[in-house]
C-alpha positions, 0 to 999 in steps of 0.5 A, spaced: 441 905 677 434 904 680 430 898 678 426 904 674 431 907 670 434 900 669 428 899 665 426 906 662 434 905 658 433 898 656 427 901 653 429 906 650 435 901 647 430 897 644 427 902 641 432 905 636 435 898 636 428 897 632 428 903 629 434 902 626 433 895 624 427 898 620 431 904 617 435 898 613 430 894 611 426 899 608 433 902 604 435 897 598 440 898 594 440 898 586 447 895 581 448 899 575 446 895 569 454 896 565 451 894 558 446 900 560 450 905 562 451 911 556 457 915 559 460 921 554 467 925 555 466 930 550 472 934 550 476 940 545 483 942 542 486 946 537 485 940 532 478 937 532 473 935 538 474 929 540 469 923 546 471 918 550 467 913 552 469 908 559 467 900 558 469 900 565 462 902 570 460 899 576 456 903 581 450 902 585 444 907 588 440 906 595 433 908 596 428 908 602 422 906 602 419 913 599 423 911 593 428 917 594 434 917 593 439 916 599 446 913 596 449 913 590 457 910 588 459 911 581 466 908 579 470 908 572 477 905 571 481 909 566 484 905 562 476 904 560 475 910 556 477 909 550 477 915 544 478 911 539 485 913 537 490 910 541 495 915 542 490 920 546 488 914 549 495 913 553 496 920 554 488 921 557 492 915 562 497 919 563 494 925 564 490 921 570 497 919 572 492 912 573 497 907 576 495 911 582 489 913 580 486 907 577 479 910 578 473 915 577 469 915 583 463 919 585 459 919 591 453 922 592 452 926 599 446 928 598 440 928 593 434 934 591 428 930 596 425 928 590 419 921 589 422 917 583 415 915 579 415 913 571 415 921 569 421 924 569 422 928 577 428 933 576 433 931 581 440 934 583 445 930 585 450 933 590 456 929 592 465 928 593 468 926 584 474 924 585 481 923 579 486 924 578 489 924 586 483 929 587 476 930 589 472 936 589 465 936 592 459 937 584 452 938 584 450 935 577 442 936 574 440 929 573 432 927 571 430 919 573 423 916 573 423 908 575 422 905 567 416 900 565 420 895 567 421 897 574 430 899 572 432 906 574 434 911 569 438 917 573 440 921 565 444 929 565 451 933 564 455 937 567 461 941 565 467 940 568 475 944 568 481 938 568 485 944 572 480 943 578 483 937 579 490 939 579 490 935 573 494 937 565 489 937 559 494 932 555 497 934 549 500 929 544 505 931 537 510 934 541 505 940 543 502 942 537 496 938 539 493 941 546 487 940 549 481 944 552 480 944 559 473 945 559 469 937 559 462 935 559 460 928 562 453 926 559 450 920 561 445 916 562 446 910 567 440 904 569 440 902 576 437 894 576 431 895 579 
C-alpha cells in the first residue's frame, strides 16, 4: 500500500468514525414514567367482560436529532397484571406460563417518520411483541406528542388474539367460565423528557 492509499483509507476511516460519534450524540433516550404508564387489557368471557392492568412497566423511547422516534422498548412483568380477582389473575399467569415467560416485551423495529411536536401526531409503530413464549410482528396506530412539561406521550390501542401467540384463553369454574380469544390493549404512556 502506497503512502497516498494509506492516507486516503485513514481519512475515510476517520470520517466514518466521526459520523458514527455524531449519530450517537444526537440520538437521545428517555425512560418511561412508571406512575404515568396507563395500560389496560380488556377482554370478554361467557360470564362478563374483564380488565387487567399491570403495575410494573419499564421501558424507554429513543429520539433522533429531528425529534423522530428511533427506538422504543417496553417490558411488562406478567405477575404484575391485576384484574381485582385473584382466581382470574392466577389463571392468567398460568396461561402465560409465567415461570418460563415472566415478561411481555415490545421492541420497535420501525416507526412512520413523523416529528413529535406539542400537537397530536399520528405515528404507526411496528415491532416485535413477545409473550407466552411466542413473538409476532405487529403494527400499532398511535398518537404522540411532546407535553407542556417536555415529556413524550404516546397513546393508542391494538386488538390482539391470544391464540396468535399460541396462548390458550384462560378458563375457570371447571371450564364453565371461558374467556374470549380477542383482547384489546389500550395504553397511554409517558417518557421523561
